[in-house]
C-alpha positions as CSV (number, residue, x, y, z in Angstrom):
1,M,48.1,263.0,-195.8
2,K,46.4,262.1,-192.6
3,K,48.4,261.7,-189.5
4,G,47.3,258.0,-189.0
5,T,48.3,257.1,-192.6
6,K,51.7,258.7,-192.1
7,W,52.3,256.5,-189.0
8,V,51.2,253.4,-190.8
9,L,53.5,254.0,-193.7
10,W,56.4,254.7,-191.4
11,I,55.8,251.4,-189.5
12,L,55.4,249.4,-192.7
13,G,58.5,250.9,-194.2
14,T,60.5,250.2,-191.1
15,L,59.2,246.6,-191.0
16,L,60.2,246.1,-194.7
17,A,63.6,247.6,-194.0
18,A,64.0,245.3,-191.0
19,I,63.1,242.2,-193.1
20,F,65.7,243.1,-195.8
21,I,68.4,243.8,-193.2
22,N,67.7,240.5,-191.4
23,F,68.0,238.6,-194.7
24,Y,71.2,240.4,-195.4
25,M,72.6,239.5,-192.0
26,N,71.6,235.8,-192.4
27,Q,69.0,236.1,-189.6
28,F,66.5,234.1,-191.6
29,S,64.2,233.0,-188.8
30,F,63.8,236.6,-187.5
31,A,63.1,237.8,-191.1
32,Y,60.5,235.1,-191.6
33,A,58.9,236.0,-188.3
34,L,58.7,239.6,-189.4
35,I,57.1,238.5,-192.7
36,T,54.5,236.6,-190.7
37,V,53.8,239.7,-188.7
38,L,53.4,241.7,-191.9
39,L,51.0,239.1,-193.2
40,F,48.9,239.3,-190.0
41,V,48.8,243.1,-190.3
42,F,47.5,242.9,-193.9
43,M,45.0,240.2,-192.9
44,G,43.7,242.4,-190.0
45,W,43.5,245.4,-192.3
46,G,41.4,243.4,-194.8
47,F,39.2,242.1,-192.0
48,I,38.5,245.6,-190.8
49,A,37.8,246.9,-194.3
50,K,35.4,244.0,-194.9
51,L,33.7,244.6,-191.5
52,K,33.2,248.3,-192.3
53,N,31.8,247.4,-195.7
54,D,29.3,244.9,-194.2
55,V,28.1,247.5,-191.7
56,R,27.7,250.1,-194.4
57,Q,25.7,247.6,-196.6
58,Y,23.5,246.7,-193.7
59,E,22.8,250.4,-192.8
60,D,22.0,251.2,-196.5
61,H,19.7,248.2,-196.7
62,Y,17.9,249.2,-193.5
63,R,17.6,252.8,-194.6
64,R,16.1,251.7,-198.0
65,E,13.7,249.3,-196.4
66,S,12.5,251.8,-193.8
67,Q,12.1,254.5,-196.5
68,S,10.1,252.3,-198.8
69,Y,7.9,251.3,-195.9
70,L,7.2,254.9,-195.0
71,D,6.5,255.7,-198.7
72,D,4.0,252.9,-198.8
73,I,2.2,254.3,-195.8
74,E,2.2,257.8,-197.2
75,K,0.9,256.5,-200.6
76,Y,-2.1,254.6,-199.2
77,T,-3.2,256.9,-196.3
78,R,-3.8,260.0,-198.4
């Protein structure tokens, strides 16, 4: 397992444990605040994954277009 993944799992596990402990101790507002933080973390994670996917799609499209353009030039200049 990668070092970064290990840290993320530890942080998420600690955050979930803190949420359960705060509900158990009747600290509802703090528990709901931690749930909000958890939702923001997942939304940020999804945004980063979507951004990486969009960049990869753009690079693939650009590579395909430039390759087909070079193939057309090679085909008609021989």
